[in-house]
C-alpha positions, -999 to +999 in steps of 0.1 A: +268-529-051+230-535-055+224-510-027+245-484-045+225-489-077+192-486-058+204-453-042+215-439-075+181-448-090+163-432-061+184-400-064+177-398-101+140-404-095+139-376-068+158-353-091+134-360-120+104-354-098+119-322-084+127-309-120+092-319-131+076-300-102+097-269-110+086-270-146+050-274-135+053-246-110+068-223-137+040-231-162+013-224-136+029-191-124+034-179-160-002-189-170-016-170-140+006-140-148-007-139-183-043-143-170-040-114-145-020-092-169-050-069-177-056-066-139-020-057-133-021-031-161-053-016-147-038-014-112-007+003-126-029+028-144-047+036-112-015+039-092+001+062-117-030+082-125-024+110-100-008+117-066-044+124-055-057+090-063-038+059-053-001+070-058+009+051-026+001+018-044+035+016-060+054+023-028+033-002-008+038-028-036+076-024-036+076-025+002+055-057+002+080-074-022+109-064+000+092-077+032+083-110+015+118-114+003+133-105+037+110-130+056+116-158+031+154-153+034+151-160+071+136-194+063+158-203+033+173-233+052+138-248+056+127-268+026+095-257+009+065-280+011+030-282-005-002-277+013-034-288-006-054-262+013-040-238-013-066-252-038-094-241-013-082-205-018-070-207-054-101-222-070-126-196-055-102-169-065-103-180-101-141-182-100-142-146-087-119-136-116-143-153-140-172-134-124-154-101-129-148-108-166-186-105-170-192-074-149-158-059-156-151-040-124-114-049-123-116-044-086-129-080-080-101-092-104-076-074-082-090-091-051-089-124-069-053-119-078-042-112-043-061-142-029-046-163-057-011-154-044-020-168-010-033-200-025-001-203-047+020-197-016+004-226+002+008-249-028+044-241-035+059-228-002+038-246+024+019-236+055+049-224+075+064-200+050+029-188+040+021-180+076+052-158+077+044-138+045+006-138+049+004-103+064+025-086+037+005-105+010-029-094+025-016-059+030-017-056-008-054-052-003-046-017+009-032-007-025-066-013-042-087+018-052-117+022-029-149+030-049-161+066-043-195+053-031-178+040+001-156+071+006-178+100-004-188+109+031-152+107+043-141+130+014-168+155+023-158+155+060-121+159+052-129+188+028-149+206+056-121+200+081-095+215+056-117+244+047-126+255+083-090+250+095-075+270+067-101+298+071-093+300+109-055+302+102-059+328+075-081+349+098-055+347+125-029+359+100-051+389+093-061+378+058-098+384+050-115+352+042-151+340+037-162+304+037-193+288+021-194+250+024-160+240+010-153+273-007-126+297+004-132+332-008-101+354-005-087+385-021-069+366-049-100+346-059-123+317-048-106+285-039-127+253-038-114+224-016-125+196-040-122+158-035-087+159-049-077+184-021-095+166+007-064+147+017-080+113+014-051+099-007-026+110+019-048+096+047-051+062+029-014+061+023-005+071+058-027+045+074-014+018+051+022+026+057+015+029+095+000-006+096+028-022+076+055-004+096+038-012+130+036-049+121+074-051+117+083-028+146+094-045+178+085-017+201+049-018+214+050+019+223+061+029+188+034+006+173+007+024+193+021+059+184+022+049+147-014+038+146-026+068+166-007+094+147-012+083+111-046+099+105-040+132+124-006+135+106-022+130+072-050+155+079-026+181+094-002+179+064-031+183+040-043+214+059-008+229+056-009+221+018-043+238+013-031+268+034+000+272+012-022+271-019-046+296-004-017+320+004-004+316-032-038+324-046-042+353-023-009+369-034-006+357-070-041+349-082-059+318-094-035+313-123-010+298-098-031+267-096-025+261-133+012+257-127+031+227-113+028+242-078-006+225-075+006+190-082+039+195-064+020+204-032+002+171-034+034+152-038+050+171-009+022+158+015+035+123+008+071+134+011+065+149+045+040+124+061+055+091+051+091+096+062+078+107+096+060+074+099+091+055+089+112+073+115+086+067+143+084+030+132+121+024+131+132-002+156+150+014+185+187+006+189+195-019+216+226-004+232+228-032+257+234-058+230+259-035+213+279-031+245+278-068+253+292-076+218+320-052+222+331-065+256 
């Protein structure tokens, strides 16, 4: 009888501690969500600003959420634990956030937010589950806008590649064209391949999706192909985009760029490049296993 009473008290105590921990976890998560709300809004603004900026951020964020959910579902039977090393990551992250409140870059705040997620995962999920979802969590770094000071040279190189490639194709099509730097002079007007038309956004998105897809692809050959083809594919799709715009300007004049055709062409680069990467990264069907199951 006494043993039964002790067991009931122990169960009640464990239940009380578990409930208390759940409330504490909820309070901490809600507090951090409120703390990082300005950063989230800033990121959302950058992701939705234009297809030529960081439009892939929304797609990658959704993909990361799905991957984290999928990986945690595989370990749902394993109880969560708490690893105090989470504080080693969480505290510096919060200090980094405090630093950014003074200089107001928002980029450091975004970095701090992602690192905080790793720390929280260690504290509330434990080392095992954190290890499984660490790559998807850190891949969110690839959704952050890269300051122009670090990408200016890449933008310029991509602009020159697009300009020279389109000029060559137009000349092969028998269309008179003259180039000067990143300017394309054709009969319908002068078309400038600006930073927005450099294809950097497509390149950034393609490399990000290729890395994520390759990580979860079981075929080594497909992984290698994915990582090798991402950049050439993005550059090639952007060259086609600039070529189409140049042809439209040649036949219909510069006013065509003031229509939705300009923005739609940017969206189409994503719609062409990203599905190709997903198809390449799709795990091959194991027909041997299928046959064995049916026998």
